[in-house]
C-alpha positions as CSV (number, residue, x, y, z in Angstrom):
1,X,135.2,45.5,-3.7
2,X,134.8,44.1,-7.3
3,X,137.8,44.0,-9.7
4,X,136.7,45.8,-12.5
5,X,134.9,48.5,-10.9
6,X,139.1,49.2,-9.1
7,X,140.2,49.1,-12.7
8,X,138.3,52.5,-13.7
9,X,140.4,56.0,-13.0
10,X,139.8,57.6,-10.1
11,X,139.0,60.7,-12.0
12,X,135.8,59.0,-13.6
13,X,134.8,57.7,-9.9
14,X,134.8,61.2,-9.0
15,X,133.0,62.4,-11.4
16,X,130.6,60.2,-10.4
17,X,130.1,61.1,-6.7
18,X,130.1,64.4,-7.8
19,X,126.4,63.5,-8.7
20,X,126.0,62.1,-5.1
21,X,124.1,63.7,-2.2
22,X,126.3,64.1,0.9
23,X,124.5,61.4,2.9
24,X,124.9,59.3,-0.6
25,X,128.5,59.7,-0.4
26,X,128.6,58.8,3.5
27,X,127.2,55.6,2.2
28,X,129.5,54.7,-0.4
29,X,132.9,55.8,1.9
30,X,131.9,53.1,4.2
31,X,131.7,50.8,1.7
32,X,134.9,50.1,1.4
33,X,139.0,51.3,1.8
34,X,139.2,52.2,-2.1
35,X,135.8,54.5,-1.8
36,X,136.8,56.0,1.5
37,X,139.5,57.3,0.1
38,X,138.1,58.9,-3.2
39,X,135.5,60.0,-1.5
40,X,137.3,62.0,0.3
41,X,138.9,64.0,-2.4
42,X,138.6,67.3,-1.5
43,X,136.7,68.5,-5.2
44,X,133.7,66.5,-4.0
45,X,133.1,69.2,-0.6
46,X,134.1,72.0,-1.9
47,X,130.6,73.9,-1.0
48,X,130.2,71.5,2.2
49,X,130.3,72.6,5.2
50,X,130.4,70.8,9.0
51,X,128.5,71.5,11.6
52,X,129.9,71.1,15.1
53,X,128.6,70.7,18.4
54,X,131.2,70.1,21.5
55,X,128.7,68.9,23.6
56,X,130.0,65.8,24.3
57,X,133.8,66.5,23.9
58,X,136.4,67.5,21.8
59,X,137.0,65.5,18.3
60,X,139.8,63.1,17.5
61,X,142.7,64.0,15.6
62,X,141.7,61.5,13.1
63,X,138.4,63.9,12.4
64,X,140.2,66.6,12.0
65,X,142.8,64.9,9.6
66,X,140.0,64.2,7.8
67,X,138.3,66.9,7.0
68,X,141.7,68.8,6.2
69,X,141.8,66.1,3.4
70,X,138.5,67.1,2.1
71,X,139.6,71.1,2.2
72,X,136.8,72.3,4.6
73,X,136.3,75.5,4.5
74,X,133.3,76.3,6.1
75,X,132.1,75.3,9.6
76,X,128.6,75.8,11.8
77,X,129.8,75.8,15.6
78,X,126.9,75.6,18.2
79,X,127.6,76.5,21.6
80,X,131.2,76.2,21.7
81,X,133.5,77.0,24.7
82,X,136.7,79.1,24.2
83,X,138.8,76.3,24.3
84,X,136.6,74.4,21.7
85,X,136.9,77.6,19.2
86,X,140.8,77.5,19.9
87,X,141.3,74.2,18.8
88,X,139.2,74.8,15.9
89,X,141.6,77.1,14.7
90,X,144.3,75.2,15.2
91,X,143.3,72.1,13.4
92,X,141.2,73.8,10.7
93,X,142.9,76.9,9.9
94,X,141.7,77.7,6.3
95,X,138.6,78.1,7.2
96,X,137.0,81.0,5.5
97,X,133.1,81.1,6.6
98,X,132.3,80.7,10.2
99,X,128.8,80.5,11.5
100,X,128.6,81.3,15.3
101,X,125.2,80.0,17.0
102,X,124.6,80.3,20.7
103,X,128.0,82.1,21.3
104,X,129.4,83.9,24.4
105,X,130.3,87.2,24.8
106,X,134.6,85.3,25.9
107,X,134.2,83.5,22.6
108,X,134.4,86.2,19.9
109,X,138.1,87.7,20.7
110,X,138.7,83.8,19.1
111,X,137.9,85.6,15.6
112,X,141.2,86.5,15.7
113,X,142.8,82.7,15.8
114,X,141.1,82.5,11.8
115,X,143.7,84.5,9.6
116,X,141.6,83.9,6.5
117,X,138.2,84.4,7.3
118,X,135.7,85.8,4.6
119,X,132.5,85.2,5.9
120,X,131.3,85.4,9.5
121,X,127.7,84.8,10.9
122,X,126.7,85.4,14.7
123,X,123.0,83.9,15.9
124,X,121.4,83.9,18.7
125,X,123.9,84.9,21.3
126,X,123.2,83.3,25.0
127,X,124.7,87.3,26.0
128,X,125.1,90.5,25.1
129,X,127.6,90.5,22.7
130,X,129.9,93.8,21.7
131,X,130.5,93.8,17.8
132,X,134.0,95.2,17.8
133,X,135.6,95.1,14.5
134,X,139.0,94.7,16.5
135,X,138.0,91.4,17.8
136,X,139.0,89.9,13.4
137,X,142.4,89.7,12.3
138,X,141.6,91.1,9.2
139,X,138.3,93.5,9.1
140,X,139.2,94.2,5.7
141,X,139.2,90.9,4.4
142,X,135.5,90.4,5.5
143,X,133.3,90.3,2.9
144,X,130.3,88.6,4.2
145,X,128.7,89.8,7.9
146,X,124.9,88.5,9.0
147,X,123.7,88.6,12.7
148,X,120.6,87.5,13.4
149,X,118.7,87.4,17.0
150,X,121.6,89.6,18.4
151,X,122.1,91.6,21.5
152,X,124.5,94.3,22.0
153,X,124.8,96.7,25.1
154,X,124.0,100.4,24.5
155,X,124.2,100.0,20.6
156,X,122.4,102.9,18.6
157,X,122.0,103.3,14.9
158,X,125.3,105.7,14.9
159,X,127.2,103.1,16.5
160,X,126.2,100.6,14.9
161,X,127.1,102.4,11.3
162,X,130.1,103.3,12.8
163,X,130.8,99.7,13.6
164,X,130.5,98.2,10.6
165,X,131.9,100.9,8.5
166,X,135.0,99.4,9.3
167,X,134.8,96.1,7.3
168,X,135.2,98.1,4.2
169,X,134.8,95.2,1.7
170,X,131.7,94.0,3.1
171,X,129.3,92.8,-0.2
172,X,126.6,91.8,1.9
173,X,125.2,92.9,5.5
174,X,122.4,90.7,7.1
175,X,121.2,92.8,9.7
176,X,118.0,90.6,11.5
177,X,115.8,91.1,14.7
178,X,119.3,93.2,16.8
179,X,116.3,95.2,18.9
180,X,117.7,98.2,18.5
181,X,116.6,100.2,15.3
182,X,113.8,99.8,12.8
183,X,113.7,102.9,10.7
184,X,114.2,100.7,7.5
185,X,114.5,104.3,6.0
186,X,117.2,105.8,7.2
187,X,119.0,102.3,7.2
188,X,118.8,101.9,3.9
189,X,120.2,105.6,3.1
190,X,122.9,105.5,5.5
191,X,124.6,102.1,5.0
192,X,125.4,101.8,1.4
193,X,126.7,105.0,2.3
194,X,129.2,104.0,4.8
195,X,130.2,100.7,3.0
196,X,130.9,101.7,-0.6
197,X,131.2,98.2,-1.9
198,X,128.2,97.0,-0.5
199,X,125.6,95.2,-3.2
200,X,123.4,92.7,-0.5
201,X,121.7,93.9,2.6
202,X,118.8,92.4,4.2
203,X,117.2,93.6,7.1
204,X,114.3,92.5,9.5
205,X,112.7,94.4,12.8
206,X,111.1,93.3,16.1
207,X,109.3,95.8,17.0
208,X,105.4,96.5,16.8
209,X,104.5,99.1,14.8
210,X,103.0,101.2,17.9
211,X,106.6,101.3,19.5
212,X,107.4,102.2,15.6
213,X,104.7,105.2,15.1
214,X,106.4,107.6,18.0
215,X,110.2,107.7,16.3
216,X,111.3,110.8,15.2
217,X,112.1,109.9,11.5
218,X,114.7,111.9,9.0
219,X,113.6,113.7,5.8
220,X,113.7,111.2,3.1
221,X,114.5,114.3,0.4
222,X,117.5,115.0,2.3
223,X,118.8,111.1,2.8
224,X,118.3,110.9,-0.8
225,X,120.7,113.9,-1.3
226,X,123.2,112.4,0.9
227,X,123.1,109.0,-1.1
228,X,123.6,110.2,-4.4
229,X,126.3,112.8,-3.0
230,X,128.0,109.7,-1.4
231,X,127.7,107.8,-5.1
232,X,127.4,104.9,-3.4
233,X,125.6,102.8,-5.6
234,X,126.9,99.5,-5.6
235,X,123.4,98.0,-3.8
236,X,121.7,95.6,-6.1
237,X,119.9,93.5,-3.8
238,X,117.3,94.7,-1.2
239,X,115.7,92.2,1.4
240,X,113.3,93.2,4.1
241,X,111.8,91.2,6.5
242,X,109.2,91.6,9.0
243,X,108.1,94.5,7.1
244,X,105.2,97.8,7.8
245,X,105.8,99.1,4.5
246,X,102.9,101.8,5.4
247,X,105.6,103.1,7.9
248,X,108.4,103.9,5.6
249,X,108.5,106.3,3.2
250,X,106.7,106.1,-0.2
251,X,110.6,107.6,-1.9
252,X,112.4,104.8,0.0
253,X,113.4,102.8,-3.2
254,X,114.4,106.6,-5.0
255,X,117.5,106.0,-2.5
256,X,118.7,102.6,-4.5
257,X,116.8,102.6,-7.9
258,X,119.3,100.6,-9.3
259,X,117.9,97.2,-8.0
260,X,118.3,94.3,-9.4
261,X,117.3,92.3,-6.9
262,X,113.9,93.1,-4.6
263,X,112.4,90.8,-1.6
264,X,109.9,91.8,0.9
265,X,108.5,89.9,3.4
266,X,105.3,91.2,5.0
267,X,104.3,90.6,8.8
268,X,100.8,90.3,9.2
269,X,98.6,91.9,12.3
270,X,95.2,90.6,11.5
271,X,93.0,90.8,8.9
272,X,90.3,92.8,10.6
273,X,93.1,95.6,10.6
274,X,94.7,96.0,6.8
275,X,97.6,98.2,6.4
276,X,96.1,101.7,5.7
277,X,98.3,102.1,2.3
278,X,100.5,100.0,0.5
279,X,103.8,101.3,-0.3
280,X,104.7,98.5,-2.7
281,X,103.1,99.8,-5.4
282,X,105.1,103.1,-5.6
283,X,108.3,101.4,-4.3
284,X,108.0,99.7,-7.6
285,X,107.4,102.4,-10.1
286,X,110.6,103.4,-9.2
287,X,112.9,100.4,-9.3
288,X,113.6,100.2,-13.6
289,X,116.0,97.7,-13.7
290,X,114.5,95.2,-11.0
291,X,115.1,91.5,-12.6
292,X,114.4,89.4,-9.4
293,X,111.1,90.2,-7.1
294,X,110.1,88.4,-4.2
295,X,106.6,88.7,-2.5
296,X,105.4,86.9,0.2
297,X,102.3,87.7,2.8
298,X,101.3,90.9,1.0
299,X,98.3,93.2,1.1
300,X,96.2,91.6,-2.5
301,X,98.2,91.7,-5.4
302,X,95.6,94.1,-7.5
303,X,96.7,97.0,-4.8
304,X,100.2,96.9,-6.4
305,X,100.5,94.7,-9.3
306,X,100.4,97.0,-12.2
307,X,103.5,98.4,-10.9
308,X,105.8,95.3,-11.6
309,X,108.3,96.2,-13.9
310,X,108.5,94.2,-17.4
311,X,112.0,93.7,-16.3
312,X,111.4,91.1,-14.1
313,X,112.8,87.7,-15.1
314,X,112.1,86.0,-11.6
315,X,109.3,86.1,-9.4
316,X,108.4,84.9,-6.3
317,X,104.8,85.0,-5.4
318,X,103.6,83.4,-1.9
319,X,100.2,85.5,-1.1
320,X,97.2,83.8,0.0
321,X,94.0,84.4,-2.3
322,X,95.6,84.4,-5.6
323,X,92.8,84.3,-8.4
324,X,92.8,83.3,-12.2
325,X,92.5,87.2,-12.8
326,X,95.6,88.2,-10.5
327,X,97.7,85.7,-12.3
328,X,96.6,87.0,-15.6
329,X,97.1,90.6,-14.6
330,X,100.8,89.2,-13.4
331,X,101.7,87.6,-17.0
332,X,100.9,90.9,-18.4
333,X,103.5,92.7,-16.5
334,X,106.2,90.3,-17.0
335,X,106.0,89.4,-20.4
336,X,109.5,87.4,-20.2
337,X,109.7,85.4,-17.0
338,X,112.1,83.1,-17.0
339,X,111.1,81.8,-13.4
340,X,108.5,81.6,-11.0
341,X,107.4,80.8,-7.4
342,X,103.7,80.7,-6.9
343,X,102.4,79.6,-3.2
344,X,99.0,80.5,-2.8
345,X,98.7,78.5,0.8
346,X,97.0,78.3,3.1
347,X,94.6,78.9,-0.3
348,X,95.1,76.8,-3.6
349,X,95.6,77.6,-7.3
350,X,93.4,74.5,-8.0
351,X,92.4,74.4,-11.9
352,X,94.3,77.4,-12.4
353,X,97.7,75.5,-12.9
354,X,96.7,74.8,-16.2
355,X,96.9,78.3,-17.5
356,X,100.4,78.7,-16.5
357,X,101.6,77.3,-20.3
358,X,99.8,80.4,-21.5
359,X,100.3,83.0,-19.2
360,X,104.3,82.3,-18.8
361,X,105.4,80.3,-21.8
362,X,109.3,81.0,-21.6
363,X,109.5,79.6,-17.8
364,X,112.7,77.7,-17.5
365,X,112.3,77.0,-13.7
366,X,108.8,76.4,-11.7
367,X,107.7,75.9,-8.0
368,X,104.2,75.3,-6.8
369,X,102.1,73.0,-4.7
370,X,100.3,69.7,-6.2
371,X,97.4,69.3,-3.8
372,X,94.0,70.3,-4.5
373,X,95.1,70.4,-8.5
374,X,93.5,68.2,-10.7
375,X,95.4,65.5,-12.1
376,X,94.6,66.9,-15.6
377,X,95.4,70.3,-14.8
378,X,98.8,69.5,-13.2
379,X,99.7,67.5,-16.2
380,X,99.1,70.3,-18.4
381,X,102.8,71.9,-17.3
382,X,104.1,69.8,-19.9
383,X,103.0,72.4,-22.0
384,X,106.0,74.8,-20.9
385,X,108.6,74.2,-24.0
386,X,111.2,75.6,-22.1
387,X,110.9,74.2,-18.3
388,X,113.5,72.7,-17.3
389,X,112.9,72.1,-13.8
390,X,109.8,72.2,-11.4
391,X,109.6,71.9,-7.7
392,X,106.6,70.3,-5.7
393,X,106.4,72.3,-2.6
394,X,103.8,69.5,-0.9
395,X,103.9,65.8,-0.8
396,X,101.2,63.2,-1.8
397,X,101.1,59.6,-1.2
398,X,100.7,60.0,-5.2
399,X,103.2,62.0,-6.0
400,X,105.8,59.9,-7.6
401,X,103.1,58.7,-10.4
402,X,102.3,62.1,-11.5
403,X,105.8,63.0,-11.5
404,X,106.4,60.3,-13.6
405,X,103.6,61.2,-16.1
406,X,104.9,64.3,-16.6
407,X,108.3,63.7,-17.1
408,X,106.9,61.0,-19.7
409,X,105.0,63.9,-21.7
410,X,107.9,66.3,-21.2
411,X,110.4,63.4,-22.9
412,X,111.8,63.6,-20.3
413,X,113.9,67.0,-20.3
414,X,112.4,68.1,-16.9
415,X,114.0,67.5,-13.7
416,X,110.9,67.3,-10.8
417,X,111.8,67.0,-7.3
418,X,109.4,66.7,-4.5
419,X,111.5,67.4,-2.0
420,X,113.1,71.3,-0.9
421,X,116.6,71.8,-1.8
422,X,119.4,71.3,0.7
423,X,119.4,75.2,2.8
424,X,123.0,76.4,2.2
425,X,124.0,77.1,6.2
426,X,124.9,80.3,5.8
427,X,121.6,81.8,4.4
428,X,119.6,82.8,8.0
429,X,116.9,81.1,9.4
430,X,114.8,83.9,8.9
431,X,114.4,84.0,5.2
432,X,114.8,80.3,4.8
433,X,111.0,79.6,4.6
434,X,110.5,82.3,1.4
435,X,112.7,80.2,-1.1
């Protein structure tokens, strides 16, 4: 290690290392003992999660000591046996976030060994599991619960609502592919009533529409009345994945008029049999406070664009066949748009990209594809005077060259990245393709 480096205060090095990716931190850590000590400082790992697999046996005491020194509080555990869970709880007692993947029924009671647990995710269970709040040491302490690809024996909607309602301080609830219920209206009405502090709700569905058609659906009017009577108005974010909106009530969003964020990922059946109606047009009309809107694989944009609220400042539009007329119509609806993620794959925007600065002049961040966009049109993006962040969603041999050109035109005020940002391990893989 060069002597001048040793003379710099450790606080300076910690500040520098804070800009590094986890991979780069590991590289620096391996260079010398001095940097190894500095890089393991807890402030550099506060948003980092350890991914653990015990297929090759247990980890040694030095490994656990390093994680404790970094103050790691988040872990993803894959195919873990009971003894490994108990060892994890003993070695990392401060864990507050736990993601269990491919877990067995026998592993659930081990949750009692994590006294600081606040965020719990259960994914891809190997066997049917019984979700029981008593399995958690302090159910009222849990603020985030995520359940994906999970089978619970003899689970009815009433049983599920009764179960999750015991986690009284939940702020976020994610329920994906649980194979037990498919009625969006009933869920959106019932869950916030049972969890009055809930702010984010994410639902995805498993069955095909022909199964759902035969279900008896509650009267949405009575649900709306019950919802208002309960005073459950905290829900501000709703995410619907694998959605068939034409199977739900057109009054669905009247149950949650205070939504600030709405994300809808449509399930595409067939181009030959399009959805008979598009509820999204009515839904958007009922959301006067919406600021974030995410739409993936929707019906043609012209079927709902006039209902997009002017309050929207962040828009993700991943739909095929976007035309210049569609983009112009969107721009009219959202004059104050600050963040735009636009992706018309497998079609492409082409020369339409050059119009983005005129259509959305206030943008601060932009995500889009570069392929099939002429260079002269792509470089027009530098005209966005307030743009701070540009993410290119696809790769190209000349992409670094293009990035350098647009940064030069923008006087290097623009951060350009061509690689996807690191996904939060807490985020369910069902939704990561959208963002």
